[in-house]
Structures are given as C-alpha cells and as structure tokens.
DOPADO-532947 format. One record per residue: residue number from 0; x, y, z of N, C-alpha, C in turn; residue in one letter. Coordinates in steps of 0.1 Angstrom, whole numbers, m for minus. Example, Ala and Ser with C-alpha at 12.3 -4.5 7.8 and 13.67 -1.06 7.14 Angstrom:
BEGIN
0; 132; m57; 78; 123; m45; 78; 132; m33; 78; A
1; 128; m22; 71; 137; m11; 71; 129; 0; 79; S
This chain:
BEGIN
0; 1303; m254; m1880; 1303; m240; m1878; 1302; m237; m1863; X
1; 1310; m228; m1858; 1309; m224; m1844; 1296; m216; m1842; X
2; 1291; m216; m1830; 1279; m209; m1827; 1280; m194; m1830; X
3; 1270; m188; m1836; 1271; m174; m1840; 1271; m166; m1827; X
4; 1278; m155; m1827; 1278; m145; m1816; 1267; m135; m1819; X
5; 1259; m131; m1809; 1249; m121; m1810; 1255; m107; m1807; X
6; 1254; m98; m1816; 1258; m84; m1814; 1246; m76; m1812; X
7; 1244; m71; m1799; 1233; m62; m1796; 1238; m48; m1797; X
8; 1231; m40; m1805; 1235; m26; m1807; 1226; m17; m1798; X
9; 1233; m9; m1790; 1226; 0; m1781; 1234; 13; m1778; X
10; 1227; 23; m1776; 1233; 36; m1772; 1231; 38; m1757; X
11; 1240; 45; m1751; 1239; 49; m1737; 1226; 57; m1735; X
12; 1218; 55; m1725; 1205; 62; m1724; 1206; 76; m1718; X
13; 1213; 84; m1726; 1214; 98; m1722; 1202; 106; m1727; X
14; 1195; 114; m1719; 1184; 122; m1723; 1188; 131; m1735; X
15; 1180; 131; m1745; 1183; 140; m1756; 1191; 133; m1767; X
16; 1197; 121; m1764; 1205; 114; m1774; 1200; 100; m1777; X
17; 1191; 95; m1768; 1186; 81; m1770; 1172; 82; m1774; X
18; 1168; 74; m1784; 1154; 72; m1788; 1148; 86; m1792; X
19; 1156; 94; m1799; 1152; 108; m1802; 1139; 109; m1810; X
20; 1135; 99; m1818; 1122; 100; m1825; 1111; 99; m1815; X
21; 1113; 94; m1803; 1102; 93; m1793; 1101; 105; m1784; X
22; 1111; 114; m1785; 1111; 126; m1776; 1098; 134; m1778; X
23; 1092; 136; m1790; 1079; 144; m1790; 1068; 138; m1782; X
24; 1068; 124; m1780; 1057; 118; m1773; 1061; 116; m1758; X
25; 1074; 114; m1755; 1078; 110; m1741; 1086; 121; m1734; X
26; 1092; 130; m1742; 1102; 139; m1736; 1115; 133; m1736; X
27; 1126; 141; m1735; 1139; 135; m1735; 1142; 125; m1724; X
28; 1138; 128; m1712; 1140; 119; m1701; 1132; 106; m1703; X
29; 1119; 107; m1707; 1111; 96; m1709; 1116; 87; m1720; X
30; 1121; 92; m1731; 1126; 85; m1742; 1139; 77; m1737; X
31; 1148; 84; m1730; 1160; 78; m1725; 1156; 66; m1715; X
32; 1147; 69; m1707; 1143; 58; m1697; 1137; 46; m1704; X
33; 1129; 49; m1715; 1124; 37; m1722; 1135; 29; m1729; X
34; 1145; 36; m1734; 1156; 30; m1741; 1164; 22; m1730; X
35; 1165; 27; m1718; 1172; 20; m1707; 1165; 7; m1705; X
36; 1151; 7; m1703; 1143; m5; m1700; 1144; m15; m1712; X
37; 1144; m10; m1724; 1145; m19; m1736; 1158; m26; m1736; X
38; 1169; m19; m1734; 1182; m25; m1734; 1184; m35; m1723; X
39; 1179; m32; m1711; 1180; m42; m1700; 1172; m54; m1703; X
40; 1160; m53; m1709; 1152; m65; m1714; 1160; m73; m1724; X
41; 1166; m66; m1734; 1173; m73; m1744; 1185; m81; m1738; X
42; 1192; m75; m1729; 1204; m81; m1723; 1199; m94; m1715; X
43; 1188; m93; m1708; 1182; m104; m1701; 1179; m115; m1711; X
44; 1173; m112; m1722; 1169; m122; m1732; 1182; m128; m1738; X
45; 1192; m121; m1741; 1205; m126; m1746; 1210; m136; m1735; X
46; 1210; m133; m1723; 1215; m142; m1713; 1208; m155; m1713; X
47; 1194; m154; m1714; 1186; m166; m1713; 1188; m175; m1726; X
48; 1192; m169; m1737; 1194; m177; m1749; 1205; m187; m1749; X
49; 1215; m185; m1740; 1226; m194; m1739; 1236; m192; m1750; X
50; 1234; m183; m1759; 1243; m180; m1770; 1254; m170; m1766; X
51; 1265; m171; m1772; 1275; m160; m1769; 1270; m147; m1774; X
52; 1273; m136; m1767; 1268; m123; m1771; 1278; m112; m1767; X
53; 1276; m100; m1773; 1284; m88; m1769; 1274; m76; m1771; X
54; 1277; m66; m1764; 1270; m53; m1765; 1278; m44; m1774; X
55; 1273; m40; m1785; 1280; m31; m1794; 1275; m17; m1789; X
56; 1283; m10; m1782; 1279; 2; m1775; 1284; 15; m1782; X
57; 1276; 26; m1779; 1280; 39; m1783; 1274; 49; m1773; X
58; 1279; 61; m1773; 1273; 72; m1765; 1279; 74; m1751; X
59; 1288; 65; m1747; 1295; 67; m1734; 1307; 57; m1733; X
60; 1315; 59; m1723; 1327; 51; m1722; 1323; 37; m1717; X
61; 1331; 27; m1720; 1328; 13; m1715; 1325; 12; m1700; X
62; 1331; 20; m1692; 1329; 20; m1678; 1314; 23; m1674; X
63; 1309; 32; m1682; 1295; 36; m1679; 1285; 24; m1682; X
64; 1288; 17; m1693; 1280; 5; m1696; 1282; m6; m1686; X
65; 1294; m8; m1681; 1297; m18; m1671; 1289; m15; m1658; X
66; 1290; m2; m1654; 1283; 2; m1642; 1268; 0; m1644; X
67; 1263; 2; m1655; 1248; 1; m1658; 1244; m13; m1659; X
68; 1251; m21; m1668; 1246; m35; m1671; 1254; m46; m1665; X
69; 1265; m43; m1658; 1272; m54; m1652; 1286; m57; m1659; X
70; 1295; m60; m1651; 1309; m63; m1656; 1309; m75; m1664; X
71; 1299; m84; m1664; 1300; m96; m1671; 1295; m95; m1686; X
72; 1290; m83; m1689; 1285; m81; m1703; 1297; m77; m1712; X
73; 1300; m86; m1722; 1311; m83; m1731; 1308; m71; m1739; X
74; 1317; m62; m1740; 1315; m49; m1747; 1324; m48; m1759; X
75; 1319; m41; m1770; 1327; m38; m1782; 1321; m24; m1787; X
76; 1330; m15; m1789; 1326; m2; m1794; 1320; m3; m1808; X
77; 1309; 4; m1811; 1304; 4; m1824; 1313; 11; m1834; X
78; 1321; 20; m1830; 1330; 27; m1839; 1322; 39; m1846; X
79; 1329; 45; m1855; 1324; 57; m1862; 1316; 53; m1874; X
80; 1309; 63; m1880; 1302; 61; m1892; 1287; 59; m1891; X
81; 1280; 57; m1903; 1266; 55; m1903; 1263; 41; m1898; X
82; 1250; 38; m1897; 1246; 25; m1891; 1251; 14; m1900; X
83; 1251; 15; m1913; 1256; 4; m1921; 1271; 1; m1919; X
84; 1279; 12; m1917; 1293; 10; m1914; 1295; 3; m1901; X
85; 1287; 7; m1891; 1289; 1; m1878; 1284; m14; m1878; X
86; 1274; m17; m1885; 1269; m31; m1887; 1279; m39; m1894; X
87; 1284; m33; m1905; 1294; m41; m1913; 1306; m44; m1905; X
88; 1310; m35; m1897; 1322; m37; m1888; 1320; m49; m1879; X
89; 1308; m50; m1873; 1305; m61; m1864; 1303; m74; m1872; X
90; 1297; m73; m1884; 1295; m85; m1892; 1307; m91; m1899; X
91; 1318; m84; m1898; 1331; m89; m1904; 1336; m101; m1896; X
92; 1331; m102; m1884; 1335; m114; m1876; 1324; m124; m1876; X
93; 1319; m128; m1887; 1308; m138; m1888; 1314; m152; m1884; X
94; 1305; m161; m1880; 1291; m160; m1879; 1286; m151; m1868; X
95; 1276; m143; m1872; 1271; m133; m1863; 1256; m131; m1865; X
96; 1249; m126; m1854; 1235; m123; m1854; 1235; m108; m1849; X
97; 1230; m99; m1857; 1229; m85; m1854; 1214; m82; m1849; X
98; 1213; m75; m1838; 1199; m72; m1833; 1200; m59; m1826; X
99; 1189; m51; m1826; 1189; m39; m1818; 1182; m41; m1805; X
100; 1183; m31; m1797; 1177; m31; m1783; 1162; m27; m1783; X
101; 1157; m24; m1795; 1143; m18; m1796; 1132; m27; m1801; X
102; 1134; m40; m1797; 1124; m50; m1802; 1118; m56; m1789; X
103; 1107; m50; m1784; 1101; m55; m1771; 1097; m69; m1771; X
104; 1093; m75; m1782; 1088; m89; m1782; 1100; m99; m1785; X
105; 1112; m94; m1786; 1123; m103; m1788; 1124; m114; m1777; X
106; 1125; m126; m1781; 1126; m137; m1771; 1139; m145; m1773; X
107; 1142; m153; m1763; 1154; m162; m1765; 1151; m172; m1775; X
108; 1138; m176; m1777; 1135; m186; m1788; 1138; m180; m1802; X
109; 1135; m167; m1803; 1139; m161; m1816; 1154; m161; m1819; X
110; 1161; m159; m1809; 1176; m159; m1810; 1181; m173; m1813; X
111; 1176; m183; m1806; 1180; m197; m1809; 1175; m201; m1822; X
112; 1164; m197; m1827; 1159; m200; m1840; 1168; m194; m1851; X
113; 1173; m182; m1849; 1182; m176; m1858; 1195; m183; m1859; X
114; 1200; m187; m1847; 1213; m195; m1847; 1211; m208; m1854; X
115; 1200; m215; m1852; 1197; m228; m1858; 1196; m226; m1873; X
116; 1190; m215; m1878; 1188; m213; m1892; 1201; m211; m1899; X
117; 1211; m206; m1892; 1225; m204; m1898; 1232; m217; m1900; X
118; 1227; m228; m1894; 1233; m241; m1897; 1230; m246; m1911; X
119; 1219; m242; m1917; 1214; m246; m1930; 1214; m235; m1940; X
120; 1215; m223; m1936; 1214; m211; m1945; 1226; m202; m1943; X
121; 1229; m195; m1954; 1240; m185; m1953; 1236; m173; m1945; X
122; 1223; m171; m1944; 1218; m159; m1937; 1204; m161; m1932; X
123; 1200; m153; m1922; 1187; m153; m1916; 1183; m139; m1914; X
124; 1170; m136; m1916; 1165; m122; m1914; 1152; m123; m1907; X
125; 1150; m113; m1898; 1137; m111; m1891; 1130; m99; m1896; X
126; 1120; m100; m1905; 1114; m88; m1910; 1107; m80; m1899; X
127; 1106; m67; m1901; 1099; m58; m1892; 1087; m53; m1899; X
128; 1077; m50; m1891; 1064; m45; m1897; 1066; m32; m1904; X
129; 1076; m24; m1900; 1078; m11; m1907; 1085; m11; m1920; X
130; 1089; m23; m1925; 1096; m24; m1937; 1111; m26; m1936; X
131; 1115; m27; m1924; 1129; m29; m1921; 1131; m43; m1916; X
132; 1142; m45; m1908; 1143; m59; m1902; 1148; m56; m1888; X
133; 1144; m66; m1879; 1148; m65; m1865; 1160; m74; m1862; X
134; 1163; m83; m1871; 1175; m92; m1869; 1181; m95; m1882; X
135; 1194; m97; m1882; 1201; m101; m1894; 1212; m110; m1890; X
136; 1212; m123; m1895; 1223; m132; m1891; 1230; m136; m1904; X
137; 1243; m137; m1902; 1252; m141; m1914; 1262; m151; m1910; X
138; 1264; m161; m1919; 1274; m171; m1917; 1288; m167; m1921; X
139; 1288; m157; m1930; 1300; m152; m1936; 1299; m137; m1938; X
140; 1309; m129; m1939; 1308; m115; m1941; 1302; m112; m1955; X
141; 1293; m102; m1955; 1286; m98; m1968; 1285; m83; m1967; X
142; 1297; m76; m1969; 1297; m61; m1967; 1287; m54; m1976; X
143; 1284; m59; m1988; 1275; m52; m1997; 1261; m50; m1991; X
144; 1257; m58; m1981; 1244; m56; m1975; 1243; m42; m1967; X
145; 1255; m37; m1964; 1255; m25; m1955; 1259; m12; m1962; X
146; 1262; m13; m1975; 1266; m1; m1982; 1254; 8; m1983; X
147; 1256; 21; m1988; 1246; 31; m1987; 1232; 25; m1988; X
148; 1224; 28; m1977; 1210; 23; m1976; 1202; 34; m1969; X
149; 1189; 35; m1972; 1181; 44; m1966; 1176; 39; m1953; X
150; 1185; 38; m1943; 1183; 32; m1930; 1171; 40; m1923; X
151; 1163; 32; m1916; 1151; 38; m1909; 1139; 40; m1918; X
152; 1139; 35; m1930; 1128; 37; m1939; 1121; 23; m1942; X
153; 1110; 24; m1950; 1103; 12; m1952; 1108; 4; m1964; X
154; 1120; 7; m1970; 1126; 0; m1981; 1137; m9; m1977; X
155; 1141; m8; m1964; 1153; m16; m1960; 1152; m31; m1962; X
156; 1141; m37; m1958; 1139; m51; m1960; 1140; m55; m1975; X
157; 1132; m48; m1983; 1132; m51; m1997; 1145; m50; m2004; X
158; 1152; m39; m2000; 1166; m36; m2006; 1176; m47; m2001; X
159; 1175; m51; m1989; 1184; m61; m1983; 1181; m75; m1990; X
160; 1168; m78; m1992; 1165; m91; m1999; 1170; m90; m2014; X
161; 1169; m79; m2020; 1175; m77; m2034; 1190; m80; m2034; X
162; 1197; m74; m2024; 1211; m76; m2023; 1215; m90; m2020; X
163; 1207; m97; m2012; 1209; m111; m2010; 1208; m119; m2023; X
164; 1197; m116; m2031; 1194; m123; m2043; 1205; m121; m2053; X
165; 1211; m109; m2054; 1222; m106; m2063; 1234; m116; m2060; X
166; 1236; m119; m2047; 1247; m128; m2042; 1243; m142; m2043; X
167; 1230; m145; m2047; 1226; m159; m2048; 1222; m165; m2034; X
168; 1219; m156; m2025; 1216; m161; m2011; 1201; m160; m2009; X
169; 1195; m171; m2003; 1181; m170; m1999; 1181; m172; m1984; X
170; 1179; m161; m1977; 1179; m161; m1962; 1167; m169; m1956; X
171; 1170; m175; m1945; 1158; m180; m1937; 1151; m168; m1932; X
172; 1138; m170; m1930; 1130; m158; m1925; 1124; m162; m1911; X
173; 1125; m153; m1902; 1119; m155; m1889; 1106; m148; m1889; X
174; 1099; m148; m1878; 1086; m142; m1876; 1088; m127; m1878; X
175; 1077; m120; m1883; 1077; m106; m1884; 1074; m100; m1870; X
176; 1082; m91; m1866; 1080; m84; m1853; 1080; m69; m1855; X
177; 1077; m62; m1845; 1077; m47; m1846; 1089; m42; m1837; X
178; 1095; m31; m1842; 1104; m24; m1833; 1097; m12; m1828; X
179; 1103; m6; m1817; 1097; 5; m1811; 1106; 18; m1814; X
180; 1103; 25; m1824; 1111; 36; m1829; 1103; 49; m1829; X
181; 1090; 49; m1832; 1083; 61; m1834; 1071; 62; m1824; X
182; 1066; 74; m1822; 1055; 76; m1813; 1043; 67; m1815; X
183; 1040; 65; m1828; 1028; 56; m1831; 1031; 41; m1827; X
184; 1044; 37; m1825; 1047; 24; m1820; 1043; 22; m1806; X
185; 1042; 32; m1798; 1040; 31; m1783; 1027; 24; m1780; X
186; 1017; 26; m1788; 1004; 20; m1785; 1005; 4; m1784; X
187; 1014; m2; m1791; 1016; m17; m1790; 1020; m21; m1777; X
188; 1028; m13; m1769; 1033; m17; m1756; 1031; m6; m1746; X
189; 1018; m4; m1742; 1015; 7; m1733; 1022; 5; m1719; X
190; 1025; m7; m1715; 1032; m9; m1702; 1047; m4; m1702; X
191; 1053; m3; m1714; 1066; 2; m1715; 1068; 17; m1715; X
192; 1057; 24; m1719; 1059; 38; m1721; 1059; 46; m1708; X
193; 1054; 40; m1697; 1054; 48; m1685; 1065; 46; m1675; X
C-alpha cells in the first residue's frame, strides 16, 4: 500500500466566517485569529510528519491560501455541500487520513501512528472527547461513513463506529484528543486564546 495522504480541512480565516461558534467568547476577529494560528500549527505538524499532505481549503481563492501558508502547500478545493459530502470527496482517493485544523494537541507522532495503523487495518479513528472524532483514516473509499450525519454533535463517533461494524470493519483507535470548537474548550488551551 502506498503511504496515505493527509487531507487537512481548513477555512480561510475571515472574521465572521471562521470558528463562528467561538465568536461569542472571542469576537469575530479573535475567532478568525485563533483559526489562523491553529491552521498554521497543523501545517507545521504535517510538514514534520514526513507524510504526503494537502490542504482541503474553502472560503477564499487558492492564491489567498498560497500567500498565507506558502506556495509549497498542496491545495485542493473542498467543493460544495455539507461536511460529509466534502469529506467523502476527499476520501474517494484513499488511502487517506482526514483531519481538521482545530486539534491543538495534534502531533506528527499521531499522524505517523495513523499511517502505520492503515498498514494492518482498513481504517483508523481518533476519538474526540466531545463524542466526535479528530481523525479518520481509510485504506479504501467508504462513502457510507459520510452520508447524512448529525455533524458537530456527540453522536458522530458512535454512529461512525456503527457504520464501520455494518461493513465488518474494526478500525484501529488512536488516543482520545479534544478539538477546539466551543467557548468552553478554550480553558484547555489558555495560551491559544489570546
């Protein structure tokens, strides 16, 4: 199997459109600035991992992302539709590891562990404390994982594991991490909020 490509999902850090659930705590400018820092940290982590990667972008033209993150960052448009449709589009080119930019504790070791898990498993998942997942890796396309789902809720992990079970797939599991989506999450990383 060829090395899986990591697809990092990120929105352009435009105030009022990025990290909108954090706007009540940080304001539109603060939420966008936090998203900018998180995305830059995630790109640095991807580079250190040594694995092939691309930024699945939305919210601005490719030129804006190149100017922000550098011309060496491979870009792919997320495309239209809900989160599941955008993830399914990326996952059609498996083997792939899907990850968001909102996981402050993401390390290159996590990414390498996910890639290694795909050598022996058809899938790998990184559970999130909020009931979702922070990483999903697939050796082959599995579009049923992305069909209508209550994205952003505490049932995403359980529903995804059920969908794996229906397919006879037992994913490898990584460490449970937290993502930074809601105002109450900010207390875990006080250095990032300012």
